[in-house]
C-alpha positions, 0 to 999 in steps of 0.5 A, a space after each residue: 500500500 502506498 503512503 498516500 493510500 495508507 493516509 487515506 485509509 487511516 483518515 477514513 478509519 478515524 472518521 468511522 471510529 469517531 462516528 461509532 463512538 458517538 452512536 454507541 456512547 463508548 470512548 473514541 480512544 477504545 474504538 480507535 484501538 479496536 479499529 487499528 487492530 482490525 486495519 492492521 490485520 485486514 490490510 498489508 500495512 507497512 508503517 512509514 517513518 512519518 507515521 512513526 514520528 506522528 505516533 511518537 509525537 502524539 504519544 508524548 503530547 498526550 502524556 504531557 497533557 495527562 501530566 498537566 491534569 495531575 492535581 499536585 496539591 491533591 496528590 500531596 494530600 492523598 498520596 497514600 490512596 494514589 500510591 496504593 491504587 497505582 501499586 496494586 494496579 501494577 503488581 496484580 496484573 504483573 504477577 498474574 500475567 507473568 505466571 500465565 506466560 511462564 507456566 501456561 504459555 511455556 514462555 521463557 523467563 525474559 519473555 514472561 517478564 516482558 508479557 507481565 510488564 506489558 499487561 500491567 501498565 496503564 495507557 495514559 492515552 486511553 485513561 486521559 481521553 476517557 476522563 476528559 470525555 466524561 468530565 471526570 478529569 475535573 472531579 476528585 475521583 478523576 484526579 485520583 485515578 490520573 495520579 494512580 495511573 502515573 504511579 502505575 506507569 512509573 512502576 512499569 518504567 522501574 520494572 523495565 529498568 531493573 529487569 532489562 537494563 544493565 547498569 554502566 558508568 553512564 547511569 550515574 551522570 544521567 541520574 545526577 543531571 535528571 535530579 538537577 533538572 527536576 529540582 533546579 528548573 522550578 527555581 531557575 525559571 522565574 529568574 530566567 524569564 524575568 531576565 530574558 523574557 519580554 525581549 525581541 529575542 523571545 519567541 512569541 505565539 501570535 496566532 492560535 487555532 482552536 475548535 468550539 466543538 470536538 466532533 469525535 466526542 461532542 465536548 464543547 471547549 471553553 473558547 471564551 476562556 481561551 480567548 481571554 488568555 489570547 487577549 492578555 498576550 495580544 494573540 489572534 484566536 481563530 475558532 472553527 465553530 462547527 457544532 456537530 449537533 445542530 450544524 450551527 454555532 454561536 460565538 460572540 467575539 465582540 467583547 474581546 477586541 484582539 480576537 479574530 473568530 472564524 465562524 463556520 457552519 455545517 450543512 
């Protein structure tokens, strides 16, 4: 299959997954995963370099967005609950999957350990998408689940490191630099931006694109709050205001002078 044909196939698959998600009321992330499995087995798909880059970038972006949803003050208040849930959600599937792979499937130890780790981790992409779609990311239980998910993934990374990485001399400088950055960046950032911010050399965002409605989930974004942020930074905001339910959208941008609204309607 050509790269153009693959791109067209993926676009159609994503559209159909979004439509099915709306019709049956199930998370679009789960539908897309199932559709990906079906397409990968029904068609001869060779993943090109650009698609690998897009997938990797999207995974990093979703992880970043999920990390931004973690309520740090609440995590500090309820760290016992988050760590307990995360630890159990990692350990229980790991032990069961490892045992099933080793004793029932007849895999060797390394294969069984990989199987246990793969089946014990939690997909941040799925958890984050489901919490946002249902609005639970703003609730206490949703924030607790997100924190526990991070604990689960951290334990998975630690498990991979302990079981499959052979330590060498470079581990020491890597750990030292990581700790220095994690500890030092929050302290150095105010001085750095106070010294070098608001200068000609500072990159600035002048144009922001956003959607009023996310058609795959039916979520309506708070574009007024986005517009207020753009106005404070003298950025132009362009809104794709297609409403998937009625085919029209109402958006008043007159109250915010620096905002430019691109209003569209769906037939």
